[in-house]
N, C-alpha and C positions, 0 to 999 in steps of 0.2 A: 595465479589465483583462479580457482575454479568458479564457475558460474553459480549464482545463488539458486537454491531450490525454488524459491518463490519471490516474485516481485509484487508488492502490494501498492496499488495506485489509488490515491484519494484526491478528488477534485474538491476544492474549497472555495466558497464565496461567502464571506461575512458570517462564519459559523464557528468562531473561536472556541466557545464553550464546548460545543459538540466535538469539534476537531481534537481538542485536548483529551477528552475521554476516549475517543476512538483510537488515537495514537497510543495512549496508555494501554488499552486492551490489545492492540496489535503487538506492541512490544512484549507483553506477557505471552501472547499466543505464539510468537515466533521463537520463544526460548527453546533451544535444542535443535532448531532448524537453521539453515543458512538462508537469509532473506535480505531483501532490500525494500525500503519503504520510500515511496515517492509521494510528495504533496505538490499538486499543481494549484497555485492560488490565482484565482481569476479577479485580480484587482480589488481585494478586500480592503476595507478601511477601518476594520474593527481590531487591528493589532494581531491578526492571525499569523502573519509572516514573522513578526518579531517573536511571538510566542513559540513558534516552531523552531526558530533559530536558537532561542535561549534554552528551551526545555527539551528539545529533541535534536541535538546537534548531529546525530547520525542519519537523520532523514534527508533524502535528496529533495531539494526544493527548487521548483520552477516558479518564478514570479512573473505573471503577465501584467502588462500595463493597462490592459482592457479586459473585459469579460468576454472570453472567446467562446463561451458555452461549454457544455459538458463533453460533447463528443470530441471537439478539437483539443480541449485540454487533456483528455485522456490520451489521445493520439500523440501529444507531445511527449508524454512519459513513456508510452508503449514503445515509441521509436528508440528510446534510450535504455529501456529495461533489459536486464540480462538474465532474468530468472527463467528456469525451465518452464514454470507456470506463471501466469500473470493473473492477478485478482484485482478487479475494479471494485472498489469499496466506497460506499457513500459515507460521508463524514459523520452522519448521525447513527452509525452502526457501532455496537459494542460486540466485540468478538469474544466468545467463550475461550477460556484458556486452552482447551484441548482441540479446538476446531481445526486449526491448521495441521496438527499432528494426525488427526483422524483422516483428514482429506489426503494428506501425504501417504499414509499407510494404504488407504483405498486405492490411490493411483498406482502404487507399487503392486498391489494385488491384481489390478486390472492388467497392468503391463505383463506380469508373469503369466496370466492366463492367455494373453495374446501371443506371447512367445512360445507357449507350449502347444498351442492349437495347430 
């Protein structure tokens, strides 16, 4: 299996409502690309973990027993991410449907320019 084009990493702490919307938008924005989505939960007590497991079974989930903070939680997923590119995304973000495609096409254009230079 080839590596995903994009790894999306989201750190979550008691933001179930925002996280659901974020993940829905990420799913739509990843259509047509190979991607993986990581959620690192920092000991939420609002049902975030259960929601991710039930509604987004394809999401890779890391569940921490304590709040490790933003940087450490991101690093947990970065170490395991396999994407050519890694995106750190806040859980209160709504991604437009064409955002990842536009970024991917831009990255391809830049790479072609580098190779031809």
